[in-house]
Short mmCIF file of the C-alpha atoms (twelve columns), coordinates in Angstrom:
data_MODEL
# 
_entry.id   MODEL 
# 
loop_
_atom_site.group_PDB 
_atom_site.id 
_atom_site.type_symbol 
_atom_site.label_atom_id 
_atom_site.label_alt_id 
_atom_site.label_comp_id 
_atom_site.label_asym_id 
_atom_site.label_seq_id 
_atom_site.Cartn_x 
_atom_site.Cartn_y 
_atom_site.Cartn_z 
_atom_site.pdbx_PDB_model_num 
ATOM 1  C CA . UNK A 1  88.682 23.728 70.219 1 
ATOM 2  C CA . UNK A 2  90.154 21.200 72.602 1 
ATOM 3  C CA . UNK A 3  88.298 19.522 75.450 1 
ATOM 4  C CA . UNK A 4  90.366 21.472 77.969 1 
ATOM 5  C CA . UNK A 5  89.467 24.788 76.299 1 
ATOM 6  C CA . UNK A 6  85.779 23.852 76.340 1 
ATOM 7  C CA . UNK A 7  85.980 22.855 79.989 1 
ATOM 8  C CA . UNK A 8  87.812 26.036 80.966 1 
ATOM 9  C CA . UNK A 9  85.456 28.273 78.984 1 
ATOM 10 C CA . UNK A 10 82.353 26.569 80.320 1 
ATOM 11 C CA . UNK A 11 83.261 26.490 83.990 1 
ATOM 12 C CA . UNK A 12 86.315 28.485 84.997 1 
ATOM 13 C CA . UNK A 13 86.080 31.527 82.702 1 
ATOM 14 C CA . UNK A 14 82.365 32.160 83.251 1 
ATOM 15 C CA . UNK A 15 82.638 31.775 87.027 1 
ATOM 16 C CA . UNK A 16 85.740 33.965 87.215 1 
ATOM 17 C CA . UNK A 17 84.088 36.738 85.175 1 
ATOM 18 C CA . UNK A 18 80.965 36.576 87.329 1 
ATOM 19 C CA . UNK A 19 82.875 36.843 90.616 1 
ATOM 20 C CA . UNK A 20 85.159 39.608 89.340 1 
ATOM 21 C CA . UNK A 21 82.245 41.606 87.925 1 
ATOM 22 C CA . UNK A 22 80.558 41.655 91.348 1 
ATOM 23 C CA . UNK A 23 83.743 42.852 93.000 1 
ATOM 24 C CA . UNK A 24 84.693 45.413 90.334 1 
ATOM 25 C CA . UNK A 25 81.222 46.908 90.010 1 
ATOM 26 C CA . UNK A 26 81.098 47.531 93.767 1 
ATOM 27 C CA . UNK A 27 84.352 49.529 93.664 1 
ATOM 28 C CA . UNK A 28 83.577 51.893 90.782 1 
ATOM 29 C CA . UNK A 29 82.283 55.385 91.507 1 
ATOM 30 C CA . UNK A 30 78.966 56.545 90.076 1 
ATOM 31 C CA . UNK A 31 78.962 57.611 86.409 1 
ATOM 32 C CA . UNK A 32 82.576 56.487 85.925 1 
ATOM 33 C CA . UNK A 33 84.290 56.069 82.571 1 
ATOM 34 C CA . UNK A 34 86.306 52.849 82.672 1 
ATOM 35 C CA . UNK A 35 89.111 51.679 80.394 1 
ATOM 36 C CA . UNK A 36 89.393 47.882 80.521 1 
ATOM 37 C CA . UNK A 37 93.028 47.262 79.605 1 
ATOM 38 C CA . UNK A 38 93.491 43.737 78.309 1 
ATOM 39 C CA . UNK A 39 89.739 43.272 77.917 1 
ATOM 40 C CA . UNK A 40 90.078 39.925 76.121 1 
ATOM 41 C CA . UNK A 41 86.666 38.739 74.971 1 
ATOM 42 C CA . UNK A 42 84.910 41.617 76.797 1 
ATOM 43 C CA . UNK A 43 82.833 39.333 79.022 1 
ATOM 44 C CA . UNK A 44 83.945 40.947 82.271 1 
ATOM 45 C CA . UNK A 45 83.247 44.447 80.958 1 
ATOM 46 C CA . UNK A 46 79.808 43.421 79.733 1 
ATOM 47 C CA . UNK A 47 78.890 41.898 83.102 1 
ATOM 48 C CA . UNK A 48 80.044 45.014 84.947 1 
ATOM 49 C CA . UNK A 49 78.069 47.233 82.556 1 
ATOM 50 C CA . UNK A 50 74.950 45.124 83.135 1 
ATOM 51 C CA . UNK A 51 75.307 45.517 86.895 1 
ATOM 52 C CA . UNK A 52 76.172 49.217 86.650 1 
ATOM 53 C CA . UNK A 53 74.310 50.910 83.777 1 
ATOM 54 C CA . UNK A 54 75.536 54.297 85.056 1 
ATOM 55 C CA . UNK A 55 79.127 53.632 83.948 1 
ATOM 56 C CA . UNK A 56 80.739 53.662 80.526 1 
ATOM 57 C CA . UNK A 57 83.215 50.879 79.646 1 
ATOM 58 C CA . UNK A 58 85.639 50.754 76.715 1 
ATOM 59 C CA . UNK A 59 88.113 47.910 76.229 1 
ATOM 60 C CA . UNK A 60 91.597 47.883 74.783 1 
ATOM 61 C CA . UNK A 61 93.399 44.696 73.823 1 
ATOM 62 C CA . UNK A 62 96.384 43.556 71.782 1 
ATOM 63 C CA . UNK A 63 94.034 41.589 69.538 1 
ATOM 64 C CA . UNK A 64 91.007 43.543 68.293 1 
ATOM 65 C CA . UNK A 65 87.803 41.564 68.804 1 
ATOM 66 C CA . UNK A 66 85.016 42.557 66.448 1 
ATOM 67 C CA . UNK A 67 82.597 40.245 68.280 1 
ATOM 68 C CA . UNK A 68 83.267 41.675 71.782 1 
ATOM 69 C CA . UNK A 69 80.137 42.787 73.663 1 
ATOM 70 C CA . UNK A 70 81.792 46.094 74.669 1 
ATOM 71 C CA . UNK A 71 83.382 48.770 72.465 1 
ATOM 72 C CA . UNK A 72 87.083 47.963 72.117 1 
ATOM 73 C CA . UNK A 73 90.218 49.146 70.347 1 
ATOM 74 C CA . UNK A 74 93.537 47.693 69.269 1 
ATOM 75 C CA . UNK A 75 96.199 48.533 71.833 1 
ATOM 76 C CA . UNK A 76 99.319 48.669 69.688 1 
# 
């Protein structure tokens, strides 16, 4: 992993996911089922699920991630 990737993952990605999870979780209706299209590493979905235990989140991504913290499927 390059220095730039480490820097981005350590600062930008974590902060972005945190801010987006606050915003997204405030918009979702109670007991919603959410499909996270392009879920990537699943970090955003996990943070939203932690803030909103009443919702169900499933991710879909082009690349299946077996280590993602949310259930996910291959999108092709």
